[in-house]
N, C-alpha and C positions, 0 to 999 in steps of 0.2 A: 261428225266425231273429230274432237281436238287431238290434233297429233303433236301439237308444239312440245309439250312437256316430254313425249315418249323421244322426239326427233334430237332434241337438245343433250337427252341423255345419252343417246347413241352418239353423239359425235364427242361427248365428254369420254365415253368408253373406247373411241376409237383412238382419241388422243392418249388416251391411259396405257392401253394395251395394244393399238393398232388394229386393222383390220383383220377380217375373220384369216386365219393361217398365218399372221405375220405377227411378231412380237414387235411392238412400240418401242420407238427410241427413248433415251432420257438423257441429261445433259451430263457429260462425263466427268467426274472430278478427277484433280490432281491429288493425290496421296503421296507426302513425304516424310523420310525418316531424318532427324539430323542426328548424327552423334549419339544415338539412343543405346541405353546401355541398361541391364537388368540382373538383380541378383536374388537367388533365394538362399538364405543362409549365408553361406561361406563360399557358396558356388555362384559365380558369375557365368550367367547363361546366355547372355548379350552383351556382346562387347563394340561398342562404339561404332554402331552400323549406320550407315547414311546411304540413302540411295531415293530416287524418286520413281513412281509410277506414274505416268502421262494419261493424260485423257483420252479416253477410249483405248489403253493398252491392255493385253492380257499377258501376265507376268506370272512366272512361278517361282517360288521359295524352293530351293532343292538342295539336298542335303541327306545326311543318313539320321536315323533316330537321335534324340538328344542334341541337336546341333545347335538350337535355338530357334528354328523356322517357326515352329507353331506358339511362342512364346511372344515372337514379333507380330505375327498374327494378331494375339489376342491382344495386344499392346495398341495394335490399329483399331480393333474394335471397341476399345473401352472395358475389356474386362480385366486387363493388366494395367497398371500404372509404371510408366517408365521411373527409374532413379534418376537417370542423367536422360538430359537431351530432349527433344521436341518431336512430336506429330503434327503435321498441319494437312489440312483438308484445303486445297484451292488457296493456300498462302494463309487460312486461320490457323491460330494453334488449337488443338483439340487435346493435347496432353503435353506437360511441359512444367516448368518453373513457376510460370505466372498464370495457369488456367487448366481446369481438366473439365472436359463435357462429357457426360454420360452414356454410355451405348445408345440407349434410347432419342436422345439428341442429336446424333451423328446419322447422316443420310447414308447407311450402309446396309448393305444386304449380306446376312451370314448363314452360310452352311457347312455342317459339321459332318464328320465322318459316320454317325448314328443316324443322320437324317432329322431326329428329334420330332418326330410327327406326332401330334397329340392323338392318343389311342382313342379317346373318347368322342372326337369329333369326326366329322364324316372329312373326306375327302376334298368336298367344296368349302367345307368348312375350315379345314386346315390352311388350304389357299388364302380363304378372304380374313386370316385371322390378322394378318398386318394391315388390314384397311379400316382400322377402326375409328379413323376419325370421319369416314363417308357412311352415308346412309345405308342400313344394311341390303337393302335391294340392291342398291346400287355397288355395293362391294361385290356380292354374289354374283351379280351380271358379269362384273371385271374378273372375279377367280374364274367363271365359267367359260370366258374365252382364253386365260391362261391356260385352263386344263385342256381345252379345244387343241391350241398350239402344241402340247406336249404329247397330245393324241390319247388324252385321258378323259374326256368330257364323259364317258360311259361310265366310268367309274366315280361319278360325281355324289352319289348318295352311298357310296360304299365306304368302308372303314380302311385305315392302315392296315391292319391283319390279313385283309382279303388280298392286299396286291404282292406281286413279288419284289424283290428287292431293288431290281432296274425300274420298276415302275415308281416306287417309294421314292425313291432318288429322284426321279421326274418330277412326284408331286413336290417334293422339297424345294429343288430349283424353281418352280412356277410360284411355290409361295415367296422366296426370297426375291424374286424379280419383280412381283406385280405392285410393290410399291415404288418402283421406280428408283432403287436406289442410284446415287452417283459412283459408288464403290462397292465391288462385291468380293466378299472375302470368304474363301472356300478351303478347308481344312481337310485333306485327303477324301475327298469326296466319292472316287470311285473304289478306293481300297476294299470294301466289303463286297463287291460284286466278282462272279467269276470272269478269267481273262475275255473268252468269246464277248458275253454282256457288255463287259469295262468297254471295250473298244468302239462299240455301236453309241454307248451311252457318251460316251467322251464325245464323238464325233456330232452328235446331236446338242450336246451341252455347248461345243464351240460355236455351233450353228446358232444356239439363242443369244450366246452373250454377244455375238458379231451384230447382230439383228438390235438388240436393244442399245449396242455402243457402249454400256456401261463399264468403266474400270474396273479390271477383275485382278486379284493377286490370289494367285492357288498356292498351297502346301502340298507338296508330295516329296517323297524317297526315290521315286521312280525315274530315272534320266530319259527313258523312253517316252514315258508319259510327257514331260517337261517338253520336249523335244516336239512332240506332236502337237502340243495344246500352244506354248508360249509364244510372243512376240519377241520377250526377252526371259534371259534366265538370271536369276541371282544364288548364287552357288554359296551356300553357309556350311562352316565347319568349326567345330568348336564355339560357336558363339560369335564368331567372326564371318564377314562377308569375305571370301577369298578371291571370287572373280563374278563378272557380271558382262552381259553380252547377248547378243543373237545366239539362238542354237548353233547355228553354223561355226560362228564365232568362235564359241566354247570348245565345241566338238573339235574342231581343225587346228585352234591355237589353244590348247590348254595352258594354264599359269603356272603348272607343276606336274609332277608325276602323279601326283595321287588325284588330279583332277582328271587326267588323261586315263587312271585306272578307274575313276567312278564312271565315267560314259562309255569304258569299251573293256573286255578283256585284252591284255596285252602282253608280247613275251618281252622277256626283260635280258638285256645284255649289258657289260660293263666293260670298258676299254679305256686306255690311256690316250691323252690328248696331245697331238702334235702337231704344227704348222697349221691350226684351224681345224682338224678333222680328228675324230675319234675311229680309232682301229679296232675292228672286232673279227671274230672268225667269218661272220657273213659281209665284211667289206668295210670300208670305211664311209664315214657320214659327216657331213660338214656341221659344227658346233655352232650356236646361234651367237649373235653379237653380241659383247659383252661378258663372252664366258671367260671365268677366271680360273677354274678346277684344273688338277692335273689329270682327273680322272672324270668320265661321264658315265653315266646313265642314260642307254639307248631301250624305249619302248617300241616295239613293233605292233602292230594290232594284227591279229589272225588274216584279214583280208587282206593284210598288205605282203604277205606270203603267196607268191602266184607262179604256178608252174610253167617252166620255160625259160627262154631266153638265156642272155648271156650270168646266169647265176651262179648258187652254189649246188652240188650235190647233195643230198640228204635220203637217209632210208625212211622208208614210210612203215612206221611199226605198227601203226592202227589208222583205219579209215573208217568213220562213222557215218552212213547215210543220212542225211534229215532234210530230205525233199528237194529241193533246189540245190541245196550245198552238200557237199561233204565236209566232216572236220577230220582233219588228218592231224596225227601225232608224228613229228618227224624228229629224228636224230642227226645232227650235223657234226662233222668233225670239229674237235674244239670246244664244241658246247656239252657241258656237263648235263643239263635238262633237257627234256624234248621239249620241243617247239611246236606251238598251235597253228595249223594253215587253215583257213577256212576257203574253200575251193568250189567251183561252180560244178556241180555233178557232171556235165558234160567233159570236162578238163581233168577231173579227178585222178589222181595215180590210184591203183592199188595197194593193198597191205603186202609189204614184203618187198615192194619196188622201189629200186632207187630212182629219183627223180631230180632236176633240176629245178631249183625255186629261184626267181628273182625278188627284188622287194621293190613294191612300189612308195617311193619318196613321200607320198601325200599321207601314208599311214604309218611315219616315223616320225618321232618325237626324242630332243636329246636334252638331257637336264644335268646339271652339276651333279655328280654322284654325293650324296649324302654322307659326311664324316661319322665312322662308327664312334659310338661312345668311349671312352677308356675303359679298360677292365680294372675295378677295383679288388 
């Protein structure tokens, strides 16, 4: 019996997808945006954005709806052309004043919010769709390995409408990864899933991306999702890149009050600045270096208000049990609005109780108070 052809094909499959149960690695690419801008009509949706995605890095484009993040992803994919600036893969211009490479010529994987599976093709045929340059039998074998890796080999002969939303998402991920893209682009891939399913599918996706080692740029509006997935976050607002860094850097060192609010609820106080400190009814706080304003805005995250210590007395007017934590609404003397404290259930005061609260400086942020516009 001649096994040479079979052995050679198996070796090629292993190199492409990896041994059973493991996604094969690819050569990750470097994706760079250089002063990219894009305008639709009179609206500039992306404004002079520059950043780079390192080989093998998983990064999130994060921001509210309409901030330009999806447009940037479409520019990277070649679906949109930038009006100004350049997009480069491994130093080669993909889009810019001198060159435009169409999407099918770029070594990228695309995964969209609606999964975009072909309803008339079986699950196996959907995954094999991107392997048209291979013999049909070889493509189907590689697709089968990919389905095995995402735990759906038993659905190979089924059609998309037979699968749940989470299963369809895993099929779409397998289809995007089998051609071994250097860069993976994902647009809100988990938003259509319910909360419990979303967490498990995100974890599986992260494992697969780490195994394949493809560079990945993922669009999301969910800061919790971004912090759980990304090596780096690129935070967008009104078409501009406002801050980039690791999840911990952005969470602990927000560039402005809007960034701090985006990542967490916050209590807000204001006060005059004297001698390098801002004075509030809850005490004084140092202002950052280079502070020039006469008044400061102080943001305190709910988890930064802790019962006990040499703090300030407050009346607990509401206490809502939330499992491990209790969400308390607290009135402090000299503060017009109730402040929110998120307290561990074992330490939480009761509603109607006067309790002392101290402030954890790790959850306090001081910014210059914005000047109110003149009344016309």
